[in-house]
N, C-alpha and C positions, 0 to 999 in steps of 0.2 A: 502495501500501501504505501500513498505518497506519506504516510506520516512516518513507517518505520524507514523509508530512505531518507528522511529528515533526520531523523533519530540515529540514523546510521553515519549521515555527515555530522551530524554535532558530535557525536562520541568522537568520529575519527580525526577532525579537526577541531576539536576544544573550541564550539561554536556557540554561539548565544544566537538564538532564534525568538523572534517576537512574535506571535500571531493572537489573532482574534479567534473565538470561535462561543457557540451555544452547543455544542458537545461536550457537555460535561462527564458524560463516560469514558472519555479518553485522555482525562485529566491527570489522573492517578497513574495513567502507563507513560504518557509523555512530558507531563510538564513537573520543575523542580518547584517553581514558584508560580503563584495563580495570584492575579490582581482582579478585583470585583469592581468595574468602572459604571458609574452612572451620573455622569455628568461631573461628578468627582472620583477620588479614589473612595471607596467603602469599606473595601477590606483587603488585605493581602497576606499571604502566609503559604502552606500547602495545602495541595487540591483539597483534601480533606480538611483543614481548616476552614478554608474558605466555604466548603460546599455544606459543612455544619454551622455555618455562622448566621446570625439572627439577621445580617445585612441580604445574604443571598433568599434566606425565606424570606424576606419582606418582597425583594425586587420580583423572586420567581413563584412565591407563592408556594412554593413546596420545600420541602426535604430533600438532601442529595439520597437518592434511591427510588424516590417516590413517583 
């Protein structure tokens, strides 16, 4: 997949990759750090920290895995 290819390039060349997504299921696998933005930075941390945050729940009206 494209994400696997980008992850391989990131690891091989010690790169940082900045991307936006609404695919929350891929965050644990590919993201070292996650920033939740809605006009400003609402939350940042690991994928689990952000997905379980009150800010995430308020923005998307759901908890991770729901």
